[in-house]
N, C-alpha and C positions, 0 to 999 in steps of 0.2 A: 681397546680404544672404544667412547657411547656409540651407538647406534646413532646416527641424523636424523634423528623421525621425522622433524618439522622440515628439515627438507626435503625428502624422499617423501614427505606429502605434496610438497610444494610441490614436483619434480612430478608427479603423478598427474595432479589438474594440469600443470601445462601439458602434458601430455596426451590429455585428456584434449583438452581446449584446441588445442594445435596453435597458440596464440598466447605470449607472453602478455601482453596486452589485456586481453579477456579472462586471464585466469590472475591476473593482480587486481580484477574489477570483481570479481568472485569472491577473494581470498580477504579483500580489503586490506591488500598492500599497495606499496607504490610500485611502480612500474620497475625503478632502481632500487632499490629493496629486494624485490622477489630476482632481481639479475641477480644479486651480489648472492642472494642465498643459493642459486644456482651454479655459481662458479664457485662456492664454497664447496659443494655435491662435485662438481668434475673433478675438484684437486684432490679431494679426499680417494677420488671415485679411479684418477688418472685419467681417465679419456673423456672429451665433447661427449655431450649426451644428445644436443640436438643441432642441426644447421637449419640457421637462416635462411626464408625463401621470403621470397615476394609478397606474399597472403599469410605468415607469421612463419612457423619452427615446423621442420621434421623431427623426429629419433633416428638418428647414425642407429650403427648398426651395434653399437654399446647402451645404447639408450633401449632401443628396441629387446636386450635379455636382460638390461635392469629393469624395464617395466614387465617381461613377463614374471622373473621372478617375484617382483612385491604385491605387484596389483589383485592377481588371488588372495592373498594373506590382507589387504587393508580393508579389500569385499567382506571380506568372513567376518575382522575383526568390528566394522561396521554392524554389520547383521547381528551380530552378538548383544552389542552394544544397545540397539534396538531392539532387540525382543527382552533383555533386560528393563531396558527405560517402560514401555508396551507392560510386560509382565507385573512389576514391582510398585507399578503406579510413581510420581512425582510430587512431593508435597513439597518442596522449594526447588529456589533456582530462579531462570529470567523466561516469563514468556513474549515475546516482541512482538505488539499489533502494529498494523498502520491502517490510519482512516481517511477517511475522504477529510478534508476541516470543518466541513457543513454539520456532520454528525455529531462531531464534538460540541454543539452548544444545547444539542437536545435529546440525546438518545444515550453515545458512548459516556459521556460523564457518571452516569447512572449506573452501566454498564461495569465500568471499572471499580467507582466506588461499592456496587453488589458484592465483585467479586474479590478485591481486595484486601473487603470486610470480614470474610471468608477464612482467606488465603496469606493469612500475618507474612510467612514467609517466603511467598513467594516474589518477585521484583516483578513488575509489569511497566515494561518498556513502550511509551505509545510514541507512535509517529505518525503527526499529521502530511498531509499530501495529498495531491491530484487526484484523479481515479485514473490514469498510466501511469502513475510512479506506484500508487498502491499494488497494483497487478503484476507492477517489475519487479518489486521488492520483495512480493510471496511465491511469484516462478521464482526467482532468481535465488532464493532462500533465505533471504535477507530478514523477513518477518514469520513467524509462525505461522498467521493469521492477517486476515484482512476485510473491512467489513467497505466496501466499493459499490457502487448503481451496477446493476446486470447489464446493463446497454455496455460499459469500458471491457467486460470479462469474453475475450471472444480465445479462448485458449484450451488447446485439451488437456493440457497440464494442471487445468486447476479443476476441483469440485468444488460447485459453489451452496450451500444452505438458502433458501428465504426468508426473509424475516416477517419486512413488511412492505408497503406502495406508500409513496410518500408523494404526496401533494404539493405543490408550489402555489405560493400566492404572492399578491403584489405588493409591495412597502412600501408608505409613501410620506409625506409629512403628518400630522394631527390636521393642518389647517389646509393641505390641498382640500379644495371642493369634489370628489369621489362615491359614489353610489358604495355602498356596502359589496355589490359583485358586479364585476364589471366584464366586456367580452371586447379583448387585446386586440382583437383582427380588424376593429376599426380604430383606431386609437393612434395616435402621435407620440411613440414613447420614446422618452430620451431616459437613457436605464445605466447605473453604473453595475457592471458584473465582472463576471471572472474574468479572467485571461481565456482565448481563442480556444485553449486545447481541455479547458472543464467539461468534463460531463456535463454541466449545469449548461453554460452558454452554447453547446452541444442541441441541448433538446430544446431551448429556445428556437433556434434556426429550423432544427427538424420541424417544430409544427409548421411552421409555413412564414411565422413575425419575420419582421426585416426592422429591428430597432434600431435608434441610433445610438449607440453607443459613447456613452461623451466623458464614460472614464474607464478606468480596469482598476482590479483590488482582489490579494491574495489570500485576505481573510473576512471575515465577515464582521469581525469589529472597526478595521477600515472603509467595508462597505456600506456600513452601519451608520458610520462618521458623516461621510459623502453626500448621503440617503437625505444626513440630516442639516448638513450646511445650503440643501436646496438646490445640489447639484442636477438630481435629478430621481428614476425612485429605481427601484431594484425587486427582481425578482427571487426568490427564495422558499425552501419548505417552510409550509403554514406552520409545523410542529413548533418550529423558533418560537424560544419563551415570548408570553407577553411582558414579563419581565421586562426580559432585553432592551426591547420595543421602547418601552415606556424610560426608560433610562435617558435613548435618545431623543425623544418624542416623537416616537412615529407609532404607525400602525398599520395593521393589514386591511386587504383588500382580498375578497372570493373571487379567483380566473373563473368566470362563468366559461368562454373560451374564449382558445382553445385548451381543451382537456387536455396540462401539464402537471405527468403523474409519472416517477419511477421506481425504480422497483431497489430498495436495498436488499444485499446478501452478502455474507459472510463466504469468504473463498478458505480454500488451503490448497497441497497441492494434493495431487487427486491419485497421484502414484504411490501415498505414504500414507500410513493409517498421522489423525492426529496423538503425539502424544498427549495423557493424561488431564495434562492441564490445559492443554489448548481443548479439550473434548468440551471440559467441564468448564471456560469460560464460553463456549458457543453456547451450553445447556442456558448458561447463564443470561446470553443476548439473547435465546429465544424466550426465556421467559417473558422476560425485561419489553419482548418486542409484540406480545402476545397480552400484555397489561393493557 
């Protein structure tokens, strides 16, 4: 009879997390699907492997014996696979990249284009998310590398590499009569902004500004469209391409005070050496950031 390898892998993860729901999320499975896999394994073994508790699941005696027998074997297999990948390198496959939305408009596009042009057999999967979501994806192992603002990184499980400092500017319609640099502290600001959990929105409040947010948007394009329609201004990185603003008939204004600056970093799991392809992607990002 074939060994139910996938079911055993699932069993180990449930045992480690002590929760069907958390294991399902970690394994990118539905909870009902994971329950069916567990039921099939228990039928194969002939005994229940878990008992349900108010806070999750606990191993039965049979479950503990099974875990003791197979967990070291899977850990050994994973170590060998990781060692081979590190030693031999990887020239094809998929690299999962998570990035905050704003970087997609002026930094990540260049990084992706440069990396893909020199790695034609690599599939680069790019996920645009908010800062907390990028951190969660990398920390949960669902992204190999993340590009985010350092203020969002507060985990000992993550290692960060500094790339560059990002300075903000005020973006308004061309016909708004403002000087080329402004002091925001003395202005009655009506802003289009990201939702409150986004790093840029938090930075604005941390600087002591209390603008009126007249609209929220989760993408740069939506934000620029709203500003172009006259709803209000917005605060975005000064590296946003001028051509993009020209399309919306907008312009940048330098912010003299307060200083709104944040550091862009690349993050990976701290306890795991990045795979060769991830290391090459990081090298590419560092090179472009230094230009």
